[in-house]
C-alpha positions as CSV (number, residue, x, y, z in Angstrom):
1,M,87.0,-106.1,304.8
2,I,89.3,-104.6,307.4
3,I,87.7,-101.2,306.8
4,F,84.3,-102.8,307.5
5,F,85.5,-104.1,310.9
6,S,87.2,-100.9,311.9
7,K,84.3,-98.8,310.8
8,Y,81.6,-100.9,312.4
9,K,82.6,-101.9,315.8
10,F,79.2,-103.1,316.6
11,I,80.0,-106.6,315.1
12,F,82.6,-107.1,317.8
13,Y,80.3,-105.8,320.5
14,V,77.3,-107.8,319.4
15,F,79.4,-111.0,319.3
16,N,80.8,-110.1,322.7
17,L,77.2,-109.6,324.0
18,I,76.0,-112.9,322.5
19,L,78.9,-114.8,324.0
20,I,78.2,-113.3,327.5
21,I,74.5,-114.2,327.2
22,F,75.4,-117.8,326.2
23,Y,77.9,-118.1,329.1
24,L,75.6,-116.7,331.8
25,F,72.4,-118.5,330.7
26,P,71.6,-121.4,333.0
27,G,71.7,-124.2,330.5
28,S,72.4,-124.3,326.8
29,L,70.6,-121.9,324.5
30,L,72.1,-123.5,321.4
31,G,71.0,-126.9,322.7
32,Y,67.5,-125.6,323.1
33,F,67.4,-124.1,319.6
34,L,69.0,-127.1,317.9
35,Y,67.7,-130.0,319.9
36,G,64.8,-128.6,321.9
37,D,66.6,-129.6,325.1
38,I,68.3,-127.0,327.3
39,K,70.6,-129.6,328.8
40,L,72.2,-130.8,325.6
41,Q,75.3,-128.9,324.5
42,P,76.1,-129.0,320.8
43,Q,79.7,-130.1,320.0
44,I,81.5,-128.7,316.9
45,T,84.5,-131.0,317.2
46,R,85.7,-133.6,319.7
47,D,87.4,-132.3,322.8
48,F,90.9,-133.4,323.6
49,F,92.4,-131.8,326.7
50,I,90.6,-128.6,326.3
51,S,87.1,-127.6,325.2
52,S,87.1,-127.1,321.4
53,N,83.9,-125.1,321.4
54,H,85.4,-122.6,323.9
55,L,88.6,-122.4,321.9
56,Y,86.7,-121.6,318.7
57,A,84.5,-119.0,320.4
58,F,87.4,-117.1,322.1
59,F,89.6,-117.3,319.0
60,L,86.8,-115.8,316.9
61,L,86.3,-113.1,319.6
62,S,90.0,-112.3,319.5
63,V,90.0,-112.1,315.7
64,L,87.1,-109.8,315.7
65,G,88.6,-107.6,318.4
66,F,91.9,-107.5,316.5
67,F,90.3,-106.3,313.2
68,T,88.2,-103.8,315.2
69,Y,91.1,-102.2,317.0
70,K,94.0,-103.0,314.7
71,N,94.7,-99.3,313.8
72,S,94.2,-97.9,317.3
73,N,96.3,-97.8,320.4
74,K,93.9,-100.0,322.3
75,L,95.3,-103.4,321.3
76,K,97.0,-103.9,324.7
77,L,93.9,-103.1,326.5
78,L,91.9,-105.4,324.3
79,N,94.3,-108.3,325.0
80,K,94.0,-107.8,328.7
81,Y,90.2,-107.6,328.4
82,L,90.1,-110.9,326.4
83,I,92.2,-112.8,328.9
84,M,90.2,-111.3,331.8
85,I,86.8,-112.1,330.3
86,S,87.9,-115.7,329.4
87,V,88.7,-116.3,333.1
88,V,85.8,-114.4,334.7
89,L,83.1,-116.0,332.5
90,E,84.2,-119.5,333.3
91,L,84.5,-118.7,337.0
92,L,80.9,-117.4,337.1
93,H,79.8,-120.9,336.2
94,V,80.4,-121.8,339.8
95,F,77.4,-119.6,340.8
96,I,75.0,-120.3,337.8
97,P,72.5,-123.1,338.1
98,E,72.8,-125.9,335.5
99,R,76.3,-124.8,334.7
100,S,79.6,-126.0,336.2
101,F,83.1,-124.8,336.3
102,E,85.5,-127.0,334.3
103,F,89.2,-126.6,333.8
104,A,88.9,-127.9,330.2
105,D,86.6,-125.0,329.4
106,L,88.8,-122.5,331.2
107,F,91.9,-123.7,329.3
108,G,89.9,-123.7,326.0
109,N,89.0,-120.1,326.6
110,L,92.6,-119.1,327.4
111,F,94.1,-121.1,324.6
112,G,91.7,-119.5,322.1
113,V,92.9,-116.0,323.2
114,I,96.6,-117.0,323.6
115,F,96.7,-118.7,320.2
116,F,95.5,-115.5,318.6
117,L,97.9,-113.4,320.7
118,I,100.8,-115.5,319.2
119,I,99.4,-114.9,315.7
120,Q,99.1,-111.1,316.5
121,F,102.7,-111.0,317.8
122,L,103.9,-112.7,314.6
123,I,101.9,-110.2,312.4
124,N,103.3,-107.3,314.3
125,K,106.9,-108.7,314.1
126,N,106.4,-109.2,310.3
127,E,105.1,-105.6,309.8
128,K,108.2,-104.2,311.7
129,F,110.5,-106.4,309.7
130,K,109.0,-105.0,306.4
131,N,109.5,-101.4,307.6
């Protein structure tokens, strides 16, 4: 499966593109497809202090990016990109109609990325320990 991710980077890029489209669309595309209402946002699990949907989306994006670039020297650049895009996409909600900037969403984005960065750090530490 790792060979599949490293060989076909388009999975990471397509998920990235879909996430950007969902973020920049004025309203909820998922709400439109599932409920027929562009103003309804589907909720996977209940929110606590952060947005769970955003946490899941950016965690999945981080996992896909990790498997795509695991064997290259671009992991540091990828980590910077993931943190940057998680902040920039939420900040753009200030300018998009029918969307609003929320700190819960921003922290959900960041925690999704940071949670996987911690896992990535532990994986790298374990690999160094084995060698």
